[in-house]
N, CA, C and O atoms as CSV, one atom per row, in Angstrom:
chain,resi,resn,atom,element,x,y,z
A,1,UNK,N,N,-168.615,7.458,-8.853
A,1,UNK,CA,C,-169.213,6.939,-7.623
A,1,UNK,C,C,-170.725,6.910,-7.785
A,1,UNK,O,O,-171.329,7.930,-8.117
A,2,UNK,N,N,-171.336,5.773,-7.559
A,2,UNK,CA,C,-172.771,5.616,-7.736
A,2,UNK,C,C,-173.451,5.641,-6.367
A,2,UNK,O,O,-172.990,5.002,-5.421
A,3,UNK,N,N,-174.558,6.391,-6.277
A,3,UNK,CA,C,-175.301,6.493,-5.027
A,3,UNK,C,C,-176.567,5.652,-5.143
A,3,UNK,O,O,-177.331,5.805,-6.096
A,4,UNK,N,N,-176.787,4.776,-4.187
A,4,UNK,CA,C,-177.996,3.943,-4.211
A,4,UNK,C,C,-179.196,4.786,-3.810
A,4,UNK,O,O,-179.106,5.643,-2.931
A,5,UNK,N,N,-180.325,4.527,-4.471
A,5,UNK,CA,C,-181.557,5.239,-4.125
A,5,UNK,C,C,-182.097,4.713,-2.808
A,5,UNK,O,O,-181.962,3.529,-2.500
A,6,UNK,N,N,-182.706,5.591,-2.036
A,6,UNK,CA,C,-183.297,5.212,-0.760
A,6,UNK,C,C,-184.614,4.501,-1.014
A,6,UNK,O,O,-185.390,4.914,-1.875
A,7,UNK,N,N,-184.869,3.437,-0.272
A,7,UNK,CA,C,-186.123,2.705,-0.399
A,7,UNK,C,C,-187.256,3.544,0.166
A,7,UNK,O,O,-187.296,3.806,1.368
A,8,UNK,N,N,-188.168,3.962,-0.683
A,8,UNK,CA,C,-189.263,4.833,-0.232
A,8,UNK,C,C,-190.311,4.072,0.564
A,8,UNK,O,O,-191.254,4.679,1.072
A,9,UNK,N,N,-190.168,2.777,0.681
A,9,UNK,CA,C,-191.126,1.967,1.429
A,9,UNK,C,C,-190.653,1.629,2.840
A,9,UNK,O,O,-191.306,0.851,3.534
A,10,UNK,N,N,-189.537,2.195,3.275
A,10,UNK,CA,C,-189.030,1.923,4.616
A,10,UNK,C,C,-190.026,2.419,5.653
A,10,UNK,O,O,-190.501,3.551,5.571
A,11,UNK,N,N,-190.339,1.581,6.618
A,11,UNK,CA,C,-191.244,1.981,7.699
A,11,UNK,C,C,-190.515,1.874,9.026
A,11,UNK,O,O,-189.580,1.087,9.175
A,12,UNK,N,N,-190.948,2.666,9.976
A,12,UNK,CA,C,-190.353,2.688,11.307
A,12,UNK,C,C,-191.476,2.489,12.318
A,12,UNK,O,O,-192.504,3.160,12.239
A,13,UNK,N,N,-191.293,1.580,13.260
A,13,UNK,CA,C,-192.290,1.395,14.313
A,13,UNK,C,C,-191.590,0.881,15.562
A,13,UNK,O,O,-190.534,0.253,15.486
A,14,UNK,N,N,-192.192,1.156,16.702
A,14,UNK,CA,C,-191.610,0.743,17.980
A,14,UNK,C,C,-192.731,0.770,19.009
A,14,UNK,O,O,-193.567,1.673,19.003
A,15,UNK,N,N,-192.747,-0.211,19.883
A,15,UNK,CA,C,-193.724,-0.261,20.959
A,15,UNK,C,C,-193.382,0.802,22.005
A,15,UNK,O,O,-192.226,0.909,22.413
A,16,UNK,N,N,-194.357,1.579,22.439
A,16,UNK,CA,C,-194.150,2.575,23.499
A,16,UNK,C,C,-195.063,2.228,24.674
A,16,UNK,O,O,-196.072,1.542,24.508
A,17,UNK,N,N,-194.699,2.705,25.853
A,17,UNK,CA,C,-195.515,2.415,27.027
A,17,UNK,C,C,-195.289,3.437,28.119
A,17,UNK,O,O,-194.381,4.266,28.062
A,18,UNK,N,N,-196.157,3.343,29.120
A,18,UNK,CA,C,-196.035,4.131,30.349
A,18,UNK,C,C,-196.399,3.203,31.490
A,18,UNK,O,O,-197.448,2.561,31.474
A,19,UNK,N,N,-195.531,3.139,32.473
A,19,UNK,CA,C,-195.752,2.335,33.663
A,19,UNK,C,C,-195.659,3.281,34.852
A,19,UNK,O,O,-194.660,3.981,35.017
A,20,UNK,N,N,-196.694,3.303,35.674
A,20,UNK,CA,C,-196.652,4.226,36.815
A,20,UNK,C,C,-197.278,3.595,38.053
A,20,UNK,O,O,-198.188,2.770,37.978
A,21,UNK,N,N,-196.753,4.019,39.178
A,21,UNK,CA,C,-197.253,3.592,40.484
A,21,UNK,C,C,-197.434,4.835,41.342
A,21,UNK,O,O,-196.657,5.786,41.255
A,22,UNK,N,N,-198.477,4.812,42.174
A,22,UNK,CA,C,-198.620,5.888,43.152
A,22,UNK,C,C,-199.138,5.300,44.457
A,22,UNK,O,O,-199.731,4.222,44.485
A,23,UNK,N,N,-198.901,6.032,45.524
A,23,UNK,CA,C,-199.330,5.580,46.844
A,23,UNK,C,C,-199.679,6.800,47.693
A,23,UNK,O,O,-198.917,7.764,47.764
A,24,UNK,N,N,-200.846,6.738,48.333
A,24,UNK,CA,C,-201.258,7.793,49.274
A,24,UNK,C,C,-200.702,7.419,50.648
A,24,UNK,O,O,-201.200,6.503,51.302
A,25,UNK,N,N,-199.674,8.134,51.070
A,25,UNK,CA,C,-199.103,7.888,52.390
A,25,UNK,C,C,-200.018,8.424,53.485
A,25,UNK,O,O,-200.165,7.803,54.537
A,26,UNK,N,N,-200.623,9.564,53.238
A,26,UNK,CA,C,-201.637,10.155,54.117
A,26,UNK,C,C,-202.696,10.765,53.204
A,26,UNK,O,O,-202.581,10.689,51.981
A,27,UNK,N,N,-203.722,11.366,53.790
A,27,UNK,CA,C,-204.755,12.032,52.987
A,27,UNK,C,C,-204.181,13.209,52.203
A,27,UNK,O,O,-204.740,13.599,51.178
A,28,UNK,N,N,-203.077,13.776,52.670
A,28,UNK,CA,C,-202.492,14.960,52.035
A,28,UNK,C,C,-201.140,14.712,51.355
A,28,UNK,O,O,-200.507,15.663,50.897
A,29,UNK,N,N,-200.687,13.456,51.280
A,29,UNK,CA,C,-199.368,13.179,50.719
A,29,UNK,C,C,-199.425,11.981,49.766
A,29,UNK,O,O,-199.772,10.868,50.161
A,30,UNK,N,N,-199.075,12.238,48.509
A,30,UNK,CA,C,-199.069,11.213,47.473
A,30,UNK,C,C,-197.659,11.083,46.923
A,30,UNK,O,O,-197.037,12.088,46.578
A,31,UNK,N,N,-197.146,9.863,46.834
A,31,UNK,CA,C,-195.854,9.607,46.196
A,31,UNK,C,C,-196.087,8.884,44.884
A,31,UNK,O,O,-197.030,8.101,44.766
A,32,UNK,N,N,-195.235,9.136,43.889
A,32,UNK,CA,C,-195.415,8.481,42.598
A,32,UNK,C,C,-194.075,8.194,41.931
A,32,UNK,O,O,-193.065,8.839,42.213
A,33,UNK,N,N,-194.098,7.204,41.035
A,33,UNK,CA,C,-192.937,6.765,40.282
A,33,UNK,C,C,-193.440,6.343,38.909
A,33,UNK,O,O,-194.441,5.633,38.816
A,34,UNK,N,N,-192.761,6.769,37.834
A,34,UNK,CA,C,-193.184,6.347,36.500
A,34,UNK,C,C,-191.989,6.134,35.589
A,34,UNK,O,O,-190.916,6.706,35.783
A,35,UNK,N,N,-192.208,5.298,34.597
A,35,UNK,CA,C,-191.221,5.004,33.552
A,35,UNK,C,C,-191.967,5.046,32.222
A,35,UNK,O,O,-192.989,4.380,32.054
A,36,UNK,N,N,-191.457,5.822,31.289
A,36,UNK,CA,C,-192.104,5.998,29.992
A,36,UNK,C,C,-191.104,5.730,28.878
A,36,UNK,O,O,-189.921,6.043,29.009
A,37,UNK,N,N,-191.576,5.155,27.793
A,37,UNK,CA,C,-190.759,5.017,26.584
A,37,UNK,C,C,-191.514,5.697,25.451
A,37,UNK,O,O,-192.667,5.375,25.166
A,38,UNK,N,N,-190.836,6.645,24.813
A,38,UNK,CA,C,-191.401,7.360,23.680
A,38,UNK,C,C,-190.632,7.046,22.416
A,38,UNK,O,O,-189.493,6.582,22.470
A,39,UNK,N,N,-191.253,7.298,21.283
A,39,UNK,CA,C,-190.656,6.966,19.999
A,39,UNK,C,C,-191.000,8.041,18.980
A,39,UNK,O,O,-192.152,8.460,18.865
A,40,UNK,N,N,-189.992,8.480,18.245
A,40,UNK,CA,C,-190.197,9.407,17.133
A,40,UNK,C,C,-189.736,8.676,15.878
A,40,UNK,O,O,-188.575,8.285,15.757
A,41,UNK,N,N,-190.658,8.503,14.961
A,41,UNK,CA,C,-190.368,7.743,13.753
A,41,UNK,C,C,-189.283,8.406,12.916
A,41,UNK,O,O,-189.113,9.625,12.952
A,42,UNK,N,N,-188.562,7.602,12.173
A,42,UNK,CA,C,-187.583,8.129,11.234
A,42,UNK,C,C,-188.290,8.845,10.086
A,42,UNK,O,O,-189.465,8.594,9.820
A,43,UNK,N,N,-187.587,9.712,9.425
A,43,UNK,CA,C,-188.149,10.489,8.309
A,43,UNK,C,C,-187.121,10.556,7.184
A,43,UNK,O,O,-185.955,10.206,7.367
A,44,UNK,N,N,-187.566,11.005,6.040
A,44,UNK,CA,C,-186.650,11.250,4.938
A,44,UNK,C,C,-186.315,12.728,4.903
A,44,UNK,O,O,-187.216,13.567,4.906
A,45,UNK,N,N,-185.054,13.054,4.872
A,45,UNK,CA,C,-184.593,14.429,4.799
A,45,UNK,C,C,-184.612,14.833,3.328
A,45,UNK,O,O,-183.696,14.492,2.580
A,46,UNK,N,N,-185.658,15.564,2.905
A,46,UNK,CA,C,-185.809,15.912,1.490
A,46,UNK,C,C,-185.537,17.381,1.215
A,46,UNK,O,O,-185.916,17.890,0.160
A,47,UNK,N,N,-184.890,18.068,2.139
A,47,UNK,CA,C,-184.466,19.445,1.899
A,47,UNK,C,C,-183.560,19.422,0.660
A,47,UNK,O,O,-182.867,18.428,0.448
A,48,UNK,N,N,-183.538,20.467,-0.157
A,48,UNK,CA,C,-182.768,20.430,-1.407
A,48,UNK,C,C,-181.353,19.865,-1.294
A,48,UNK,O,O,-180.872,19.248,-2.245
A,49,UNK,N,N,-180.674,20.055,-0.170
A,49,UNK,CA,C,-179.316,19.513,-0.034
A,49,UNK,C,C,-179.329,17.990,-0.115
A,49,UNK,O,O,-178.364,17.390,-0.589
A,50,UNK,N,N,-180.428,17.349,0.349
A,50,UNK,CA,C,-180.514,15.894,0.308
A,50,UNK,C,C,-180.972,15.383,-1.039
A,50,UNK,O,O,-180.476,14.367,-1.527
A,51,UNK,N,N,-181.916,16.081,-1.639
A,51,UNK,CA,C,-182.410,15.707,-2.951
A,51,UNK,C,C,-183.062,14.336,-2.954
A,51,UNK,O,O,-183.379,13.793,-1.895
A,52,UNK,N,N,-183.266,13.771,-4.147
A,52,UNK,CA,C,-183.959,12.486,-4.250
A,52,UNK,C,C,-183.149,11.311,-3.713
A,52,UNK,O,O,-183.713,10.244,-3.476
A,53,UNK,N,N,-181.851,11.476,-3.517
A,53,UNK,CA,C,-181.021,10.387,-3.008
A,53,UNK,C,C,-180.772,10.495,-1.504
A,53,UNK,O,O,-179.834,9.889,-0.985
A,54,UNK,N,N,-181.600,11.258,-0.809
A,54,UNK,CA,C,-181.393,11.489,0.625
A,54,UNK,C,C,-181.540,10.194,1.415
A,54,UNK,O,O,-182.382,9.353,1.099
A,55,UNK,N,N,-180.726,10.046,2.425
A,55,UNK,CA,C,-180.812,8.899,3.320
A,55,UNK,C,C,-181.829,9.196,4.421
A,55,UNK,O,O,-181.987,10.351,4.817
A,56,UNK,N,N,-182.518,8.175,4.919
A,56,UNK,CA,C,-183.489,8.425,5.990
A,56,UNK,C,C,-182.795,8.845,7.286
A,56,UNK,O,O,-181.659,8.451,7.550
A,57,UNK,N,N,-183.492,9.648,8.086
A,57,UNK,CA,C,-183.026,10.013,9.423
A,57,UNK,C,C,-183.508,8.906,10.352
A,57,UNK,O,O,-184.689,8.558,10.333
A,58,UNK,N,N,-182.628,8.357,11.151
A,58,UNK,CA,C,-182.978,7.230,12.012
A,58,UNK,C,C,-184.018,7.605,13.053
A,58,UNK,O,O,-184.085,8.757,13.480
A,59,UNK,N,N,-184.831,6.636,13.466
A,59,UNK,CA,C,-185.807,6.892,14.529
A,59,UNK,C,C,-185.111,7.151,15.860
A,59,UNK,O,O,-183.950,6.787,16.048
A,60,UNK,N,N,-185.833,7.784,16.777
A,60,UNK,CA,C,-185.310,8.090,18.103
A,60,UNK,C,C,-186.179,7.430,19.164
A,60,UNK,O,O,-187.401,7.366,19.026
A,61,UNK,N,N,-185.547,6.945,20.213
A,61,UNK,CA,C,-186.248,6.349,21.355
A,61,UNK,C,C,-185.825,7.120,22.598
A,61,UNK,O,O,-184.644,7.410,22.787
A,62,UNK,N,N,-186.800,7.451,23.445
A,62,UNK,CA,C,-186.521,8.188,24.670
A,62,UNK,C,C,-187.089,7.417,25.850
A,62,UNK,O,O,-188.264,7.049,25.850
A,63,UNK,N,N,-186.256,7.171,26.858
A,63,UNK,CA,C,-186.706,6.586,28.115
A,63,UNK,C,C,-186.706,7.695,29.156
A,63,UNK,O,O,-185.697,8.371,29.357
A,64,UNK,N,N,-187.850,7.876,29.818
A,64,UNK,CA,C,-187.985,8.940,30.821
A,64,UNK,C,C,-188.441,8.330,32.149
A,64,UNK,O,O,-189.310,7.458,32.188
A,65,UNK,N,N,-187.839,8.808,33.221
A,65,UNK,CA,C,-188.159,8.341,34.573
A,65,UNK,C,C,-188.642,9.535,35.382
A,65,UNK,O,O,-188.166,10.655,35.196
A,66,UNK,N,N,-189.582,9.291,36.273
A,66,UNK,CA,C,-190.108,10.372,37.108
A,66,UNK,C,C,-190.365,9.829,38.506
A,66,UNK,O,O,-190.903,8.734,38.675
A,67,UNK,N,N,-189.977,10.600,39.488
A,67,UNK,CA,C,-190.170,10.253,40.883
A,67,UNK,C,C,-190.560,11.534,41.601
A,67,UNK,O,O,-189.902,12.561,41.432
A,68,UNK,N,N,-191.617,11.490,42.396
A,68,UNK,CA,C,-192.007,12.721,43.071
A,68,UNK,C,C,-193.069,12.520,44.134
A,68,UNK,O,O,-193.549,11.415,44.384
A,69,UNK,N,N,-193.407,13.633,44.742
A,69,UNK,CA,C,-194.479,13.650,45.742
A,69,UNK,C,C,-195.383,14.835,45.459
A,69,UNK,O,O,-194.961,15.845,44.896
A,70,UNK,N,N,-196.627,14.688,45.859
A,70,UNK,CA,C,-197.590,15.789,45.832
A,70,UNK,C,C,-198.166,15.895,47.224
A,70,UNK,O,O,-198.518,14.894,47.849
A,71,UNK,N,N,-198.255,17.108,47.695
A,71,UNK,CA,C,-198.746,17.327,49.045
A,71,UNK,C,C,-199.718,18.495,49.036
A,71,UNK,O,O,-199.484,19.501,48.366
A,72,UNK,N,N,-200.808,18.361,49.778
A,72,UNK,CA,C,-201.776,19.447,49.952
A,72,UNK,C,C,-201.568,20.089,51.313
A,72,UNK,O,O,-201.328,19.404,52.307
A,73,UNK,N,N,-201.662,21.408,51.346
A,73,UNK,CA,C,-201.517,22.156,52.595
A,73,UNK,C,C,-202.537,23.285,52.622
A,73,UNK,O,O,-203.202,23.554,51.622
A,74,UNK,N,N,-202.655,23.930,53.751
A,74,UNK,CA,C,-203.571,25.061,53.939
A,74,UNK,C,C,-204.988,24.719,53.496
A,74,UNK,O,O,-205.591,25.431,52.694
A,75,UNK,N,N,-205.509,23.618,54.031
A,75,UNK,CA,C,-206.871,23.151,53.706
A,75,UNK,C,C,-207.066,22.989,52.210
A,75,UNK,O,O,-208.066,23.449,51.660
A,76,UNK,N,N,-206.134,22.352,51.561
A,76,UNK,CA,C,-206.178,22.050,50.117
A,76,UNK,C,C,-206.111,23.299,49.238
A,76,UNK,O,O,-206.536,23.251,48.084
A,77,UNK,N,N,-205.588,24.417,49.756
A,77,UNK,CA,C,-205.430,25.626,48.937
A,77,UNK,C,C,-204.038,25.706,48.326
A,77,UNK,O,O,-203.802,26.521,47.434
A,78,UNK,N,N,-203.111,24.872,48.794
A,78,UNK,CA,C,-201.744,24.895,48.294
A,78,UNK,C,C,-201.305,23.474,47.964
A,78,UNK,O,O,-201.417,22.584,48.808
A,79,UNK,N,N,-200.815,23.251,46.769
A,79,UNK,CA,C,-200.325,21.927,46.383
A,79,UNK,C,C,-198.871,22.037,46.002
A,79,UNK,O,O,-198.250,21.038,45.641
């Protein structure tokens, strides 16, 4: 059984972004919403078990959503 060598020139890239909106409902109340996309590039697993014929680890993409409010109370001493 012949194992093909991994291409050492493989590159990984992906566009990432953050989109967010906020609104002040009152002087003491802020609402917000955000959507983020993160990316972790693929790598070569070169631990001795993989050796020179190791296959690349695939890249990872993460989509994160956030929704919340911030409120000030007690004359801005508590958030």
